[in-house]
LUMBANU-308880 format. One line per field, with one value per residue (C-alpha): residue number from 1; z negated, x negated, y negated. Coordinates in nm, 2 decimals. Each point is the difference from the previous one (the first is absolute). Layout:
! LUMBANU-308880
k	NUM,...
zz	Z,...
xx	X,...
yy	Y,...
//
This chain:
! LUMBANU-308880
k	1,2,3,4,5,6,7,8,9,10,11,12,13,14,15,16,17,18,19,20,21,22,23,24,25,26,27,28,29,30,31,32,33,34,35,36,37,38,39,40,41,42,43,44,45,46,47,48,49,50,51,52,53,54,55,56,57,58,59,60,61,62,63,64,65,66,67,68,69,70,71,72,73,74,75,76,77,78,79,80,81,82,83,84,85,86,87,88,89,90,91,92,93,94,95,96,97,98,99,100,101,102,103,104,105,106,107,108,109,110,111,112,113,114,115,116,117,118,119,120,121,122,123,124,125,126,127,128,129,130,131,132,133,134,135,136,137,138,139,140,141,142,143,144,145,146,147,148,149,150,151,152,153,154,155,156,157,158,159,160,161,162,163,164,165,166,167,168,169,170,171,172,173,174,175,176,177,178,179,180,181,182,183,184,185,186,187,188,189,190,191,192,193,194,195,196,197,198,199,200,201,202,203,204,205,206,207,208,209,210,211,212,213,214,215,216
zz	-0.76,0.08,-0.17,-0.10,0.35,0.16,-0.27,0.07,0.38,-0.05,-0.25,0.25,0.27,-0.21,-0.11,0.36,0.12,0.14,0.12,0.36,0.20,-0.04,-0.35,-0.32,0.21,-0.28,-0.11,0.35,0.05,-0.33,0.14,0.38,0.01,-0.15,-0.19,0.27,0.24,-0.21,0.17,0.26,0.30,-0.01,-0.08,0.37,-0.04,-0.34,-0.01,0.36,0.20,0.16,0.13,-0.33,-0.21,-0.37,-0.08,0.01,-0.16,-0.28,-0.07,-0.01,-0.22,-0.25,-0.03,-0.04,-0.27,-0.18,-0.03,0.31,0.12,0.30,0.33,0.14,-0.27,-0.06,0.32,0.23,0.23,0.27,-0.05,0.15,0.33,-0.02,0.11,-0.21,-0.25,0.03,-0.32,0.09,0.07,-0.33,-0.19,0.16,-0.06,-0.37,-0.03,0.16,-0.25,-0.24,0.06,0.05,-0.02,0.34,0.08,0.37,0.08,0.01,-0.09,-0.33,-0.11,-0.36,-0.07,-0.06,-0.34,-0.15,0.17,0.30,0.33,0.31,0.37,0.27,0.38,0.30,0.19,0.20,-0.31,0.05,-0.18,-0.33,-0.33,-0.36,-0.33,-0.37,-0.23,-0.32,-0.15,0.05,0.29,-0.10,0.19,0.09,0.05,0.37,-0.04,0.10,-0.21,-0.14,-0.07,-0.15,0.20,0.04,0.36,0.17,0.37,-0.06,0.18,-0.19,0.23,0.21,0.00,-0.13,-0.33,-0.26,-0.28,-0.10,-0.21,0.14,-0.07,0.29,0.09,0.18,0.20,0.11,0.36,0.25,-0.24,-0.04,-0.28,0.16,-0.12,0.26,0.34,-0.13,-0.15,-0.29,0.09,-0.35,-0.33,-0.25,-0.34,-0.26,-0.27,0.22,0.13,-0.11,-0.27,-0.32,-0.32,-0.31,-0.29,-0.28,-0.30,-0.25,-0.27,0.24,0.10,-0.37,-0.08,0.29,-0.12,-0.38,-0.12,-0.24,-0.37,-0.13,-0.19,-0.37
xx	2.09,-0.33,-0.32,-0.34,-0.16,0.28,-0.01,-0.37,0.05,0.29,-0.20,-0.28,0.25,0.17,-0.33,-0.08,0.33,-0.04,-0.36,-0.13,-0.31,0.07,0.16,-0.14,-0.26,-0.19,0.32,0.07,-0.35,0.02,0.27,-0.05,-0.38,-0.16,-0.33,-0.19,0.09,-0.12,-0.23,0.03,-0.05,0.37,0.15,0.10,0.22,0.15,0.04,0.00,0.19,0.33,0.04,-0.02,0.30,-0.08,0.29,-0.19,-0.31,0.21,0.17,-0.32,-0.15,0.28,-0.07,-0.38,0.07,0.22,-0.31,-0.03,-0.36,0.08,-0.19,0.33,-0.02,-0.37,-0.19,-0.11,0.29,-0.27,-0.22,-0.35,0.00,0.38,0.32,0.21,0.22,0.37,0.17,0.34,-0.15,-0.19,0.33,0.13,-0.32,0.00,0.36,-0.10,-0.28,0.25,0.29,0.32,-0.20,0.12,0.38,0.09,0.31,0.32,0.37,-0.06,-0.32,0.01,0.03,-0.32,-0.15,-0.22,-0.35,0.10,-0.15,0.22,-0.08,0.24,-0.04,0.21,0.17,-0.32,-0.21,-0.16,0.01,-0.07,0.06,-0.08,0.15,-0.04,0.30,-0.02,0.31,0.21,0.25,0.36,0.25,0.30,0.36,-0.04,-0.30,-0.25,-0.32,-0.08,-0.37,-0.23,-0.33,-0.33,-0.13,-0.30,0.01,0.21,-0.06,-0.24,0.03,-0.29,-0.01,0.18,-0.19,0.25,0.12,0.36,0.28,0.34,0.32,0.05,0.31,-0.03,0.29,0.05,0.12,-0.01,-0.19,-0.28,-0.08,-0.02,-0.15,0.10,-0.09,-0.26,0.04,-0.17,-0.29,-0.05,-0.15,-0.27,0.12,-0.18,0.01,-0.17,-0.27,-0.36,-0.01,-0.16,0.17,-0.19,-0.02,0.24,-0.14,-0.20,0.27,0.27,-0.22,-0.06,0.37,0.07,-0.26,0.05,0.25,0.27,-0.06,0.21,0.31,0.02
yy	0.19,-0.17,0.11,-0.14,0.02,-0.18,-0.27,-0.05,-0.04,-0.24,-0.20,-0.04,-0.10,-0.27,-0.15,-0.10,-0.15,-0.34,0.05,0.00,-0.07,-0.37,-0.02,0.14,0.16,0.17,0.18,0.10,0.14,0.19,0.23,0.00,0.01,0.30,-0.05,0.20,-0.28,-0.29,-0.25,-0.27,0.23,0.11,-0.34,-0.03,0.31,-0.06,-0.38,-0.13,0.26,-0.10,0.35,0.19,0.08,0.06,0.23,0.33,-0.13,-0.15,0.33,0.19,-0.27,0.04,0.37,-0.08,-0.25,0.25,0.22,0.21,0.07,0.21,-0.10,-0.14,-0.26,-0.07,0.09,-0.28,-0.10,-0.03,0.31,-0.02,0.17,0.08,-0.16,-0.24,0.18,0.01,-0.13,0.13,0.35,-0.03,-0.04,0.32,0.19,-0.10,0.13,0.33,0.06,0.16,0.23,-0.20,-0.32,-0.11,0.00,0.00,-0.20,0.20,-0.07,0.19,-0.18,-0.10,-0.37,-0.19,-0.03,-0.27,0.00,0.21,-0.13,0.02,-0.02,-0.11,-0.02,-0.06,0.29,0.05,0.03,-0.33,-0.34,0.16,-0.18,0.10,-0.10,0.08,0.05,-0.19,0.16,0.30,-0.02,-0.07,0.22,-0.22,0.09,0.04,0.23,-0.26,-0.06,-0.34,-0.01,-0.27,0.01,-0.18,-0.02,-0.14,-0.09,-0.32,-0.33,-0.22,-0.30,0.11,0.38,0.32,0.03,-0.13,0.23,-0.06,0.16,0.10,0.19,0.23,0.19,0.33,0.15,0.36,-0.01,0.28,0.21,-0.25,-0.24,-0.35,-0.32,-0.26,0.14,0.24,0.35,0.17,0.22,0.13,-0.11,0.09,0.10,-0.21,0.26,0.25,-0.22,0.08,-0.27,0.12,-0.11,-0.11,0.24,-0.09,-0.19,0.22,-0.03,0.12,0.30,0.07,-0.01,0.24,0.26,-0.02,0.25,-0.11,0.06,0.28,-0.10,0.09
//
């Protein structure tokens, strides 16, 4: 069953569906462009870049908006004096920050849960794509997984920035989980991502710590 961190990641993903660098631009920038990269100097990269796919940036942005403050989410994407970050790699690094937070692809990998962030690539490990599960996977009679997802990197009419929702079906063939012509590399487990959860309301805390009155 999905948990609170997964729900937060999925909520962030759904809130940005339908946006792109040319449509609902403020909504698009809210998730794809981290605050450290605000300002017109990077408009050329985020808003006028036909070579950029937003899928990895979108996934990392959903984790950030869920509350994660790790460098992979909040540090400048173009650090001073350093190379451009790799958003797909950042997803994997975030998963590896906790034990079992990253699941490598295998025939026995557990089905996705809400908020999990998956990475696929071709057989050569290239042409990577990233998506965010917005609901738990449904295991179908043939063993395939039907998964509702949100994904950046879709065609906006001028570039690959659009964020859209899909129902994807994953098939296990030859020991590999396949989505179309690409195979699962692995996925970050939402409930094990470094996302702090808010403390419960004071009245709930009080109820949890106040002993029951003795019965008479």
